[in-house]
C-alpha positions in Angstrom: 12.5 6.9 10.5 11.3 3.9 12.5 13.5 5.0 15.4 11.7 8.4 15.3 8.4 6.7 15.4 9.4 4.5 18.3 10.6 7.6 20.2 7.0 9.0 19.8 5.6 5.8 21.2 4.7 4.2 17.9 6.4 0.8 18.1 6.1 -2.3 15.8 2.8 -3.2 17.2 1.2 0.1 16.4 2.4 0.6 12.8 1.9 -1.1 9.4 4.3 -0.8 6.5 2.5 -0.2 3.2 4.5 -0.5 -0.1 3.3 1.8 -2.9 5.0 1.0 -6.2 4.6 3.7 -8.8 7.0 2.3 -11.4 7.3 -0.8 -13.5 8.2 -4.0 -11.7 11.5 -4.4 -13.5 12.7 -1.1 -11.8 11.4 -1.1 -8.2 12.5 -3.2 -5.3 10.5 -6.4 -4.7 8.2 -6.9 -1.7 10.7 -9.2 -0.1 13.6 -6.9 -0.8 11.8 -4.0 1.0 11.0 -6.3 4.0 14.6 -7.3 4.2 15.9 -3.8 3.9 13.5 -2.4 6.5 13.4 -5.4 8.8 9.7 -5.0 8.9 6.8 -6.9 7.5 5.0 -5.3 4.5 1.3 -5.5 5.3 0.0 -4.3 1.9 1.7 -3.7 -1.4 0.1 -1.5 -4.1 1.1 -2.2 -7.7 1.1 0.4 -10.4 -2.2 0.7 -12.3 -1.8 3.8 -14.5 -4.5 2.9 -17.0 -7.1 2.1 -14.3 -6.3 5.3 -12.4 -6.4 7.4 -15.7 -9.7 5.9 -16.7 -11.2 6.5 -13.3 -9.8 10.1 -13.2 -11.3 11.1 -16.5 -14.7 9.8 -15.3 -14.2 11.6 -12.0 -14.6 8.3 -10.0 -12.5 6.6 -7.4 -10.6 3.7 -9.0 -12.1 1.2 -6.5 -15.6 2.1 -7.7 -14.7 2.3 -11.4 -13.4 -1.3 -11.3 -14.5 -2.8 -8.0 -13.0 -6.2 -8.7 -9.6 -4.9 -9.8 -6.3 -5.7 -8.0 -6.1 -2.1 -6.9 -9.6 -2.3 -5.3 -8.5 -5.5 -3.5 -5.4 -3.8 -2.2 -7.3 -0.9 -0.9 -9.8 -3.3 0.7 -7.0 -5.1 2.5 -5.6 -1.8 3.8 -9.0 -0.7 5.0 -9.4 -3.9 6.9 -6.0 -3.4 8.6 -6.9 0.1 9.6 -10.3 -1.0 11.0 -8.6 -3.8 13.0 -6.2 -1.4 14.5 -8.9 1.1 15.6 
């Protein structure tokens, strides 16, 4: 996949790896395992937050507004900053 991106002119300096974990921590690969496997730095890692996302969904609110101090909100904030820096 990275080879395909590089062929399109999107090299290491123009991309960020984001890790989204949707399963329990005892099942998924760790952040360091993913970095080692991909040979790329993971810029942001999202952890599962099913209860937060469920509560936000039933209130028809974005999770980052429902609990603005949550870890999920902090993770989205970090991703937003990375995107803005790259622009």
